[in-house]
C-alpha positions in Angstrom: 145.2 51.9 86.8 145.8 53.2 83.3 142.5 51.7 82.1 140.7 53.3 85.0 142.3 56.7 84.3 141.3 56.5 80.7 137.7 55.7 81.6 137.6 58.6 84.1 139.1 61.0 81.6 136.6 60.0 78.9 133.7 60.4 81.2 135.0 63.9 82.2 135.3 64.9 78.5 131.8 63.5 77.7 130.1 65.3 80.5 131.7 68.6 79.5 130.7 68.1 75.8 127.1 67.4 76.9 127.2 70.5 79.1 128.6 72.7 76.3 126.1 71.2 73.8 123.2 72.1 76.2 124.5 75.7 76.5 124.6 76.0 72.7 121.1 74.7 72.0 119.2 76.4 74.8 117.1 79.3 73.3 117.9 82.7 74.5 115.1 84.6 76.2 113.6 87.3 74.0 114.0 90.9 75.1 110.7 92.9 74.9 110.8 96.4 73.3 110.9 98.9 76.2 109.3 102.4 76.3 109.9 105.5 78.4 107.3 107.6 80.3 105.0 109.4 77.8 104.3 112.3 80.2 107.0 114.7 78.8 105.7 114.2 75.3 102.1 114.9 76.4 103.2 118.0 78.3 104.6 119.4 75.0 101.3 118.8 73.2 98.6 119.6 75.7 96.5 122.7 76.1 98.3 125.2 78.2 96.8 126.8 81.2 95.6 130.4 80.6 95.9 133.2 83.2 93.6 136.2 83.7 94.4 139.0 86.2 91.2 140.3 87.8 91.8 143.8 89.2 88.4 145.4 89.2 84.7 144.7 88.9 83.0 144.6 85.5 80.3 143.0 83.5 82.6 140.2 82.3 83.0 137.5 81.1 86.4 136.0 80.9 86.7 134.3 77.5 89.1 131.4 77.0 90.9 130.5 73.8 88.4 127.7 73.0 85.3 129.8 73.8 84.6 129.0 77.4 83.1 132.0 79.3 83.3 132.6 83.0 81.5 135.3 85.0 83.7 135.8 88.1 82.9 137.4 91.4 85.3 138.5 94.2 82.5 138.4 96.7 81.8 134.7 96.0 85.5 133.8 96.7 87.3 133.3 99.9 90.6 131.9 101.3 90.3 128.3 102.6 90.2 129.8 106.2 87.2 132.0 105.3 89.0 135.3 104.8 87.7 137.7 102.1 89.6 138.2 98.9 90.7 141.6 97.6 91.8 142.7 94.1 93.8 141.7 92.2 93.5 138.0 92.0 94.3 135.5 89.3 91.9 133.1 87.4 93.5 130.1 85.6 91.7 128.1 82.9 92.3 124.9 81.0 89.9 123.9 78.1 89.6 120.4 76.7 87.0 120.3 74.0 88.3 117.4 71.8 89.2 113.7 72.4 92.8 114.6 71.3 93.2 117.2 74.0 91.7 114.8 76.6 94.2 112.2 75.5 97.1 114.6 75.8 95.9 115.6 79.3 95.1 112.0 80.2 91.6 113.2 81.3 89.1 110.4 80.5 85.4 110.9 81.2 84.3 108.0 83.4 82.1 108.4 86.4 82.4 105.6 89.0 83.1 103.1 86.1 80.2 104.4 83.9 80.6 106.1 80.6 79.8 109.8 80.2 78.9 111.5 77.0 81.0 114.7 77.3 81.0 118.0 75.5 83.9 119.6 77.3 86.2 119.4 80.3 87.5 122.6 81.8 89.6 123.4 84.9 88.8 126.7 86.6 90.9 127.9 89.5 91.5 131.2 91.4 94.6 132.3 93.3 95.7 135.2 95.5 99.4 135.6 96.4 100.0 132.1 95.2 97.3 130.5 97.5 94.4 128.7 95.8 91.0 130.1 96.6 87.6 128.4 97.0 84.0 129.5 96.4 82.0 130.4 99.5 79.4 127.9 100.6 76.2 128.4 98.7 77.9 130.7 96.1 78.5 130.1 92.4 80.3 131.3 89.3 78.4 131.3 86.0 80.1 129.3 83.2 79.2 128.9 79.5 80.6 125.9 77.7 80.8 126.2 73.9 78.9 123.7 71.6 77.7 124.5 68.1 75.0 121.7 68.4 73.9 121.7 72.1 71.5 119.1 73.4 69.4 118.9 76.5 70.2 116.8 79.6 73.8 117.8 80.1 74.8 118.0 83.8 77.6 119.5 85.8 80.2 117.0 86.9 83.2 117.8 89.1 86.6 116.1 88.9 87.8 114.3 92.0 91.3 112.9 92.5 91.1 109.2 93.1 94.0 106.8 93.2 96.2 109.0 91.0 93.6 109.8 88.4 90.4 112.0 88.1 87.0 110.5 88.6 83.8 112.5 87.9 80.9 113.1 90.2 77.7 115.3 89.9 77.7 116.0 93.6 76.8 118.7 94.3 74.2 118.2 91.6 73.7 120.8 88.9 72.4 121.1 85.4 73.7 122.9 82.2 70.9 124.8 80.5 70.9 124.8 76.7 71.6 128.2 75.2 72.7 129.5 71.8 75.9 127.7 70.8 76.4 126.1 74.2 75.4 125.6 77.8 75.0 127.8 80.9 75.8 126.4 84.3 76.3 127.6 87.9 79.4 125.8 89.3 79.6 125.5 93.0 83.2 124.1 93.1 86.3 125.3 91.5 88.6 122.8 89.8 87.8 120.3 87.0 84.3 120.7 85.6 82.7 118.5 82.9 79.7 119.2 80.8 78.4 115.6 80.5 75.5 113.2 80.9 75.3 109.4 81.4 75.9 107.6 78.1 73.1 105.7 76.5 74.7 102.3 76.1 74.1 98.6 76.7 74.0 97.2 80.2 75.7 94.0 79.0 79.5 94.6 79.3 82.8 92.9 79.0 86.4 93.7 79.8 89.3 93.7 77.3 92.7 92.3 78.3 95.8 93.5 76.4 99.1 91.7 76.0 102.1 91.7 73.7 104.8 89.2 73.0 107.0 91.9 71.4 106.4 95.1 73.5 106.6 95.9 77.2 103.3 97.7 77.7 104.0 99.0 81.2 104.8 102.6 80.1 102.5 102.6 77.1 99.6 105.0 77.2 96.3 103.1 76.6 92.9 104.6 75.6 89.6 103.5 74.2 87.3 106.0 72.6 83.6 105.3 72.2 82.6 107.0 68.9 78.8 107.0 69.5 78.9 107.8 73.2 81.6 110.5 72.8 83.5 109.1 75.8 87.2 108.5 76.5 88.4 105.6 78.7 91.9 105.2 79.9 93.2 101.7 80.5 95.4 101.3 83.7 97.4 98.1 83.7 96.5 95.3 81.2 92.7 95.1 81.7 90.1 97.7 80.7 87.0 98.9 82.6 83.6 97.7 81.6 82.9 98.0 77.9 79.3 98.0 76.7 78.7 95.2 74.1 78.2 96.3 70.5 79.6 99.8 71.0 81.9 101.0 68.2 85.3 101.9 69.7 88.7 103.1 68.7 91.6 101.6 70.6 94.8 103.6 70.6 98.0 102.8 72.4 100.9 105.4 72.4 104.5 104.7 73.4 107.8 106.5 73.1 111.3 105.0 73.4 114.5 106.4 74.8 115.3 107.9 71.4 112.0 109.9 71.4 110.6 107.7 68.6 106.9 107.4 68.9 105.1 104.1 68.5 101.4 103.3 68.3 98.7 100.6 68.0 95.3 101.5 66.6 92.2 99.4 66.1 88.8 100.7 64.9 86.4 98.0 66.0 83.3 97.1 68.0 83.1 95.7 71.5 82.6 91.9 71.4 83.3 88.9 73.5 86.6 88.4 71.7 88.2 90.3 74.5 91.8 89.0 74.5 94.0 91.3 72.3 97.6 90.4 71.6 99.2 93.4 69.9 102.4 95.0 68.7 103.4 98.6 68.3 104.5 100.3 65.1 106.6 103.5 64.6 104.7 106.7 63.8 105.7 110.3 63.4 104.5 113.2 65.6 102.4 114.7 62.7 100.9 111.3 61.8 99.9 110.7 65.4 98.4 114.2 65.7 96.3 113.5 62.5 95.2 110.2 63.9 94.0 111.7 67.2 92.1 114.3 65.2 90.0 111.5 63.8 88.7 110.3 67.2 
């Protein structure tokens, strides 16, 4: 009995030692760096909406801070139910003329998956007593978009909400006409308007997939800027849209942690078939990030 007890006791001790040993040598799962929503930071940096009170007729135009001009008309406006609009009413304007401002507003310029060469994105809205107004069918407002080096072929694209982001369509179709220092266009729909044309790029495309063994990229803001095409793509999830082969691009990821420390990843490269990118974010100051976005 004593011998049996000793054997049982020794087996019990041995099993526990092995169990403890396993617990000590098993590697601990690495914790990825986590990031908060970037929206509040972008809200503090983005172009603010301008307001204009229209209380009488006149030769116009309304002139925005970035140089956008709008020739408004009360007669071309109506309430959604068709009722006429009386003075005063309010016109609201947002102007995005640089890639940096498009990043802050998270307003890429992609039309049904295709790249657009874009000169500006503006949002023009009208309100009366807090209710948003629309243009009458067949009516227009004249808009001038600023550009010191205008080119022919720019078209009017309208922003359409699609699955939580804005896509661009040129329906109803319309053209911008080249004028001194910019473009004239008659817009038929109020809201987001883009002065753009289809980018001249390769039809051979690839998709980039992004991952990180250090950072949780879920809340990280991801963009790809096409330097020749003058187009901004936003990446939703871990895989990009179609990237034309050979195009020079600038990849920039922006994150912010719970302590409001900014982080970034930046890569000035060219689209290639080496499309699996494993990355890590580095700290960056607000002023450094602003300067970097100014170089896009």
